[in-house]
PADREN-573360 format. One line per field, with one value per residue: chain; residue in three letters; z, x, y of N, C-alpha, C, CB in turn. Coordinates in nm, 3 decimals, padded with zeros to 5 digits. Each point is the difference from the previous one (the first is absolute). Glycine has a CB too. Layout:
zator	c(A,...);
torza	c(ALA,...);
nup	c(Z,...);
neast	c(X,...);
nnorth	c(Y,...);
caup	c(Z,...);
caeast	c(X,...);
canorth	c(Y,...);
cup	c(Z,...);
ceast	c(X,...);
cnorth	c(Y,...);
cbup	c(Z,...);
cbeast	c(X,...);
cbnorth	c(Y,...);
END
This chain:
zator	c(A,A,A,A,A,A,A,A,A,A,A,A,A,A,A,A,A,A,A,A,A,A,A,A,A,A,A,A,A,A,A,A,A,A,A,A,A,A,A,A,A,A,A,A,A,A,A,A,A,A,A,A,A,A,A,A,A,A,A,A,A,A,A,A,A,A,A,A,A,A,A,A,A,A,A,A,A,A,A,A,A,A,A,A,A,A,A,A,A,A,A,A,A,A);
torza	c(UNK,UNK,UNK,UNK,UNK,UNK,UNK,UNK,UNK,UNK,UNK,UNK,UNK,UNK,UNK,UNK,UNK,UNK,UNK,UNK,UNK,UNK,UNK,UNK,UNK,UNK,UNK,UNK,UNK,UNK,UNK,UNK,UNK,UNK,UNK,UNK,UNK,UNK,UNK,UNK,UNK,UNK,UNK,UNK,UNK,UNK,UNK,UNK,UNK,UNK,UNK,UNK,UNK,UNK,UNK,UNK,UNK,UNK,UNK,UNK,UNK,UNK,UNK,UNK,UNK,UNK,UNK,UNK,UNK,UNK,UNK,UNK,UNK,UNK,UNK,UNK,UNK,UNK,UNK,UNK,UNK,UNK,UNK,UNK,UNK,UNK,UNK,UNK,UNK,UNK,UNK,UNK,UNK,UNK);
nup	c(-01.043,00.064,00.273,-00.151,00.084,-00.253,-00.192,00.137,-00.062,-00.304,-00.046,00.129,-00.194,-00.257,00.064,00.032,-00.297,-00.119,00.135,-00.123,-00.292,00.031,00.102,-00.260,-00.188,00.146,-00.272,00.283,00.198,00.071,-00.119,00.165,00.271,-00.053,-00.029,00.275,00.165,-00.110,00.108,00.291,00.003,-00.083,00.237,00.218,-00.084,00.032,00.298,00.086,-00.100,00.170,00.275,-00.031,-00.039,00.268,00.175,-00.105,00.071,00.302,00.052,-00.092,00.206,00.251,-00.060,-00.004,00.282,00.151,-00.107,00.101,00.296,00.092,-00.141,00.275,00.180,-00.169,00.283,00.197,00.052,-00.079,-00.301,-00.047,00.087,-00.180,-00.261,00.017,00.020,-00.262,-00.173,00.060,-00.097,-00.280,-00.063,00.040,-00.207,00.347);
neast	c(-01.317,00.325,-00.101,00.144,00.170,-00.073,00.099,00.289,00.019,-00.058,00.229,00.224,-00.067,00.008,00.297,00.095,-00.090,00.162,00.269,-00.032,-00.013,00.264,00.162,-00.069,00.107,00.298,00.165,00.112,00.058,-00.086,-00.298,-00.042,00.063,-00.216,-00.235,00.074,-00.003,-00.292,-00.097,00.087,-00.171,-00.273,00.032,00.042,-00.269,-00.173,00.096,-00.078,-00.295,-00.031,00.087,-00.206,-00.238,00.064,-00.007,-00.281,-00.129,00.103,-00.132,-00.281,-00.001,00.068,-00.244,-00.205,00.091,-00.042,-00.292,-00.094,00.106,-00.122,-00.304,-00.091,00.169,-00.111,-00.181,00.260,00.059,00.202,-00.078,00.035,00.303,00.061,-00.114,00.199,00.262,-00.080,-00.048,00.286,00.152,-00.150,00.077,00.313,-00.011,-00.014);
nnorth	c(-00.394,-00.059,00.147,00.214,-00.248,-00.169,00.239,-00.015,-00.307,00.037,00.207,-00.186,-00.238,00.193,00.086,-00.304,-00.065,00.245,-00.097,-00.294,00.110,00.168,-00.257,-00.158,00.235,00.041,-00.096,00.100,-00.269,00.293,-00.034,-00.266,00.147,00.229,-00.204,-00.146,00.279,00.054,-00.281,00.074,00.267,-00.140,-00.210,00.230,00.145,-00.263,-00.037,00.298,-00.033,-00.265,00.133,00.231,-00.196,-00.150,00.267,00.091,-00.278,00.017,00.280,-00.098,-00.238,00.184,00.188,-00.241,-00.104,00.272,00.035,-00.280,00.016,00.281,-00.019,-00.129,00.233,00.290,00.007,-00.014,00.315,-00.226,-00.009,00.317,-00.018,-00.246,00.133,00.246,-00.191,-00.156,00.254,00.126,-00.263,00.000,00.302,-00.059,-00.259,-00.110);
caup	c(-00.034,00.088,00.066,-00.049,00.034,-00.083,-00.134,00.005,00.000,-00.134,-00.093,00.027,-00.059,-00.145,-00.036,00.020,-00.114,-00.116,00.015,-00.024,-00.145,-00.059,00.037,-00.085,-00.137,-00.008,-00.052,00.083,00.133,00.107,-00.015,00.047,00.146,00.048,-00.009,00.103,00.127,-00.001,00.029,00.142,00.076,-00.015,00.081,00.140,00.024,00.003,00.128,00.104,-00.008,00.048,00.145,00.056,-00.013,00.100,00.132,00.008,00.014,00.135,00.089,-00.017,00.065,00.145,00.039,-00.005,00.109,00.124,-00.003,00.017,00.129,00.111,-00.026,00.085,00.135,-00.015,00.077,00.137,00.009,-00.009,-00.134,-00.094,00.012,-00.057,-00.144,-00.063,-00.002,-00.104,-00.130,-00.025,-00.034,-00.134,-00.095,-00.011,-00.062,00.101);
caeast	c(00.071,00.113,00.002,00.107,00.130,00.022,00.032,00.142,00.076,-00.012,00.081,00.142,00.034,-00.004,00.126,00.107,-00.003,00.051,00.145,00.055,-00.002,00.105,00.127,00.019,00.028,00.122,00.115,00.115,-00.010,-00.021,-00.137,-00.085,00.007,-00.073,-00.145,-00.036,-00.001,-00.124,-00.106,00.006,-00.049,-00.146,-00.056,00.012,-00.101,-00.130,-00.010,-00.019,-00.140,-00.086,00.014,-00.068,-00.144,-00.038,00.002,-00.116,-00.118,00.003,-00.039,-00.143,-00.070,00.015,-00.088,-00.137,-00.019,-00.006,-00.126,-00.108,00.008,-00.022,-00.117,-00.114,00.027,00.036,-00.087,00.047,00.092,00.137,00.023,00.002,00.133,00.095,-00.026,00.054,00.146,00.033,-00.029,00.102,00.125,-00.014,00.002,00.139,00.079,00.084);
canorth	c(00.121,00.023,00.130,00.087,-00.058,-00.119,00.049,00.038,-00.125,-00.057,00.080,-00.026,-00.130,00.017,00.066,-00.097,-00.092,00.075,00.012,-00.134,-00.022,00.083,-00.062,-00.118,00.044,00.081,-00.073,00.035,-00.059,00.098,00.051,-00.110,00.000,00.117,-00.028,-00.097,00.074,00.079,-00.097,-00.031,00.115,00.006,-00.108,00.041,00.103,-00.068,-00.071,00.101,00.045,-00.108,-00.005,00.118,-00.026,-00.101,00.064,00.090,-00.086,-00.054,00.109,00.022,-00.111,00.016,00.111,-00.052,-00.095,00.077,00.073,-00.097,-00.067,00.094,00.081,-00.029,00.050,00.140,00.088,00.022,00.115,-00.049,-00.052,00.112,00.058,-00.097,-00.005,00.120,-00.014,-00.099,00.061,00.103,-00.070,-00.056,00.111,00.045,-00.107,-00.065);
cup	c(00.102,00.069,-00.044,00.028,-00.086,-00.143,-00.007,-00.007,-00.140,-00.100,00.021,-00.060,-00.153,-00.049,00.015,-00.117,-00.126,00.007,-00.025,-00.150,-00.069,00.032,-00.087,-00.142,-00.015,-00.047,00.085,00.142,00.111,-00.006,00.049,00.153,00.059,-00.004,00.106,00.140,00.012,00.031,00.150,00.084,-00.012,00.085,00.148,00.035,00.009,00.134,00.116,00.001,00.056,00.152,00.066,-00.005,00.106,00.140,00.019,00.019,00.142,00.101,-00.006,00.070,00.153,00.049,00.001,00.118,00.134,00.010,00.030,00.142,00.118,-00.015,00.094,00.142,00.000,00.091,00.142,00.002,-00.016,-00.142,-00.104,00.001,-00.064,-00.152,-00.070,-00.006,-00.112,-00.137,-00.036,-00.039,-00.140,-00.106,-00.019,-00.067,00.099,-00.004);
ceast	c(00.109,-00.013,00.124,00.138,00.031,00.033,00.146,00.088,00.000,00.088,00.149,00.044,-00.001,00.129,00.118,00.006,00.053,00.152,00.067,00.007,00.110,00.138,00.031,00.040,00.131,00.118,00.125,-00.019,-00.025,-00.140,-00.099,-00.004,-00.077,-00.150,-00.044,00.001,-00.127,-00.118,-00.005,-00.056,-00.152,-00.067,00.007,-00.104,-00.140,-00.020,-00.020,-00.142,-00.094,00.007,-00.074,-00.150,-00.047,-00.004,-00.119,-00.127,-00.007,-00.044,-00.148,-00.081,00.010,-00.093,-00.146,-00.030,-00.011,-00.133,-00.116,00.000,-00.026,-00.127,-00.116,00.020,00.026,-00.082,00.048,00.106,00.145,00.033,00.005,00.137,00.104,-00.013,00.062,00.152,00.043,-00.021,00.103,00.133,-00.007,00.007,00.141,00.088,00.092,-00.014);
cnorth	c(00.024,00.134,00.076,-00.059,-00.122,00.039,00.043,-00.125,-00.060,00.076,-00.022,-00.133,00.007,00.067,-00.094,-00.097,00.068,00.013,-00.134,-00.029,00.081,-00.058,-00.121,00.042,00.077,-00.086,00.023,-00.052,00.100,00.060,-00.105,-00.002,00.118,-00.024,-00.100,00.063,00.084,-00.092,-00.030,00.115,00.015,-00.107,00.038,00.106,-00.062,-00.071,00.098,00.054,-00.106,-00.012,00.116,-00.020,-00.099,00.061,00.094,-00.082,-00.058,00.106,00.029,-00.109,00.009,00.109,-00.046,-00.092,00.073,00.073,-00.095,-00.057,00.093,00.080,-00.026,00.051,00.150,00.093,00.023,00.110,-00.046,-00.048,00.111,00.066,-00.091,-00.007,00.121,-00.005,-00.097,00.060,00.106,-00.065,-00.057,00.110,00.055,-00.103,-00.068,-00.150);
cbup	c(-00.110,-00.146,00.197,00.036,00.233,00.146,-00.031,00.136,00.242,00.053,-00.005,00.212,00.202,00.007,00.071,00.250,00.101,-00.015,00.167,00.221,00.011,00.018,00.233,00.138,-00.034,00.183,-00.229,-00.142,-00.080,-00.002,-00.197,-00.208,-00.013,-00.080,-00.246,-00.144,00.000,-00.168,-00.230,-00.042,-00.036,-00.233,-00.174,-00.007,-00.119,-00.251,-00.092,-00.019,-00.202,-00.218,-00.026,-00.072,-00.246,-00.144,00.001,-00.147,-00.246,-00.066,-00.027,-00.219,-00.200,-00.012,-00.098,-00.250,-00.129,-00.001,-00.166,-00.245,-00.102,00.026,-00.231,-00.140,00.060,-00.234,-00.138,00.058,00.151,00.242,00.068,00.033,00.212,00.214,00.042,00.081,00.250,00.154,00.037,00.163,00.242,00.093,00.067,00.206,-00.214,00.143);
cbeast	c(-00.205,00.143,-00.129,-00.149,-00.027,-00.156,-00.239,-00.056,-00.058,-00.233,-00.182,-00.017,-00.097,-00.254,-00.097,-00.026,-00.196,-00.216,-00.031,-00.093,-00.247,-00.148,-00.033,-00.169,-00.244,-00.087,-00.098,00.042,00.150,00.246,00.070,00.055,00.224,00.186,00.009,00.094,00.252,00.098,00.027,00.200,00.220,00.027,00.070,00.246,00.144,00.008,00.146,00.242,00.056,00.033,00.222,00.189,00.014,00.103,00.249,00.116,00.012,00.185,00.226,00.045,00.047,00.240,00.165,00.006,00.127,00.250,00.096,00.013,00.162,00.243,00.071,-00.045,00.092,00.065,-00.187,-00.051,-00.163,-00.011,-00.114,-00.247,-00.069,-00.009,-00.213,-00.197,00.009,-00.065,-00.244,-00.115,00.035,-00.139,-00.233,-00.032,-00.010,-00.021);
cbnorth	c(00.096,-00.142,-00.091,00.196,00.084,-00.130,00.076,00.205,-00.041,-00.074,00.170,00.134,-00.114,00.018,00.220,00.020,-00.118,00.126,00.186,-00.078,-00.043,00.203,00.079,-00.127,00.010,00.151,00.018,00.205,-00.175,00.052,00.141,-00.135,-00.114,00.147,00.047,-00.183,00.006,00.163,-00.101,-00.145,00.112,00.090,-00.172,-00.051,00.169,-00.030,-00.184,00.061,00.138,-00.121,-00.114,00.146,00.046,-00.180,-00.017,00.170,-00.057,-00.158,00.095,00.115,-00.144,-00.076,00.165,00.018,-00.174,00.026,00.164,-00.057,-00.156,00.013,00.005,-00.201,-00.224,-00.050,-00.080,-00.242,00.119,-00.066,-00.212,00.037,00.117,-00.133,-00.127,00.131,00.046,-00.188,-00.044,00.154,-00.056,-00.187,00.057,00.135,00.124,00.201);
END
């Protein structure tokens, strides 16, 4: 099952395919060019959604790795302070 972001990507590619089909069927050259431009914009939007999804997934994995790797040292006073700084930076998106 696709997650929400992947569904957005899929819908954009679907719209791009529809615009392409309309461009092929258009008889007037300027209308055809307009449909192909619309297709290009849908494809660009799909790629942007996909990039954003990949970055969010990467951030989630980094957060998991930091949590997992520092978790065993969290009890020491110094590590607790350091851990809270790292966690605060991740929550802010730094």
